[in-house]
C-alpha positions in Angstrom: 110.7 47.0 137.4 110.4 50.3 139.3 107.1 51.7 140.5 106.8 55.4 140.7 103.9 57.8 141.2 103.2 60.1 138.2 102.1 63.5 139.5 100.4 64.5 136.3 97.9 61.7 136.3 98.1 60.9 140.1 98.6 57.2 139.4 101.4 54.8 139.8 103.3 54.0 136.6 105.7 51.1 135.9 109.1 51.9 134.4 111.7 49.3 133.2 115.4 50.0 133.0 117.2 48.0 130.3 120.8 48.5 131.5 122.3 51.0 133.8 125.8 51.9 134.9 126.8 54.5 137.5 126.4 57.5 135.1 123.8 56.8 132.5 121.0 54.5 131.4 121.8 52.9 128.1 119.2 52.1 125.4 119.2 50.7 121.9 118.8 54.2 120.4 119.8 57.5 121.8 118.7 60.9 120.7 118.9 64.2 122.5 117.6 67.6 121.5 121.1 69.1 121.0 122.2 66.4 118.6 119.0 66.8 116.5 120.1 70.3 115.5 116.5 71.4 114.7 116.3 74.7 112.9 113.1 76.4 111.5 113.3 79.3 109.1 112.0 81.8 108.4 110.3 82.2 111.8 108.0 84.0 111.8 106.8 82.8 108.4 104.0 83.6 106.0 103.5 79.9 105.4 106.6 78.3 103.8 109.0 76.8 106.3 112.3 75.0 105.9 113.2 72.6 108.7 116.9 71.6 109.0 117.9 68.6 111.2 120.5 65.9 111.9 119.6 62.3 112.3 122.5 59.9 112.1 121.6 56.2 112.4 118.1 56.9 113.7 114.9 55.8 111.9 111.2 56.3 112.6 111.4 59.9 113.6 108.2 61.9 113.0 107.8 65.7 112.8 104.3 67.1 113.6 103.1 70.7 113.4 100.4 71.3 116.1 97.9 74.1 116.3 97.0 75.8 119.6 94.5 73.1 120.5 97.1 70.3 120.0 95.6 69.1 116.7 98.2 67.9 114.1 97.9 70.1 111.0 101.0 68.7 109.2 103.1 65.6 109.7 106.3 64.3 108.0 108.5 61.2 108.6 112.1 62.5 108.8 114.7 60.6 106.7 118.0 59.8 108.5 121.2 61.7 107.7 123.3 64.8 108.5 122.4 68.3 107.3 119.0 67.2 106.1 116.1 69.5 105.4 112.4 69.3 104.7 110.1 72.0 103.4 106.6 72.6 104.8 103.8 74.5 103.1 101.6 75.9 105.8 100.0 78.7 103.6 96.5 77.4 104.2 96.6 77.8 107.9 95.7 81.0 109.7 98.1 83.4 111.5 99.0 82.2 115.0 101.5 80.3 117.1 102.1 76.6 116.3 104.3 73.9 117.8 106.8 71.9 115.8 107.2 68.6 117.6 109.7 65.8 116.9 108.7 62.3 118.1 111.0 59.3 118.4 109.8 56.0 119.9 106.4 57.7 120.6 108.1 60.2 122.9 108.6 63.9 122.4 112.2 64.7 121.8 112.1 68.4 120.8 109.5 71.2 120.6 110.0 74.5 118.8 107.5 77.3 118.4 106.6 78.6 115.0 104.7 81.8 114.2 102.6 82.2 111.1 101.9 85.8 110.1 99.6 87.0 107.3 
């Protein structure tokens, strides 16, 4: 167990390392932003958005669309596979900047900005 001060909350936090070699920490699942291959189009959009992604051998991945206040306005569980896509209908939401956030194991893995124009 490692004890480290978290500057964001100004409190000590406990971290556990499962296994470590000299170059990397190894876990049961690994995902990085580059391998996710997240693409949003069209961006800017008038409301209909296609999200392309790659998830090989990884389950329980959640995609959330957040408004400027951080409120989730749309959410989808992403199915595993290569060259996958999901369509989002955001027509009912006003023009503005939104964040498309991918979560895995309750941690943010990737954030992309999305602009809705009317």
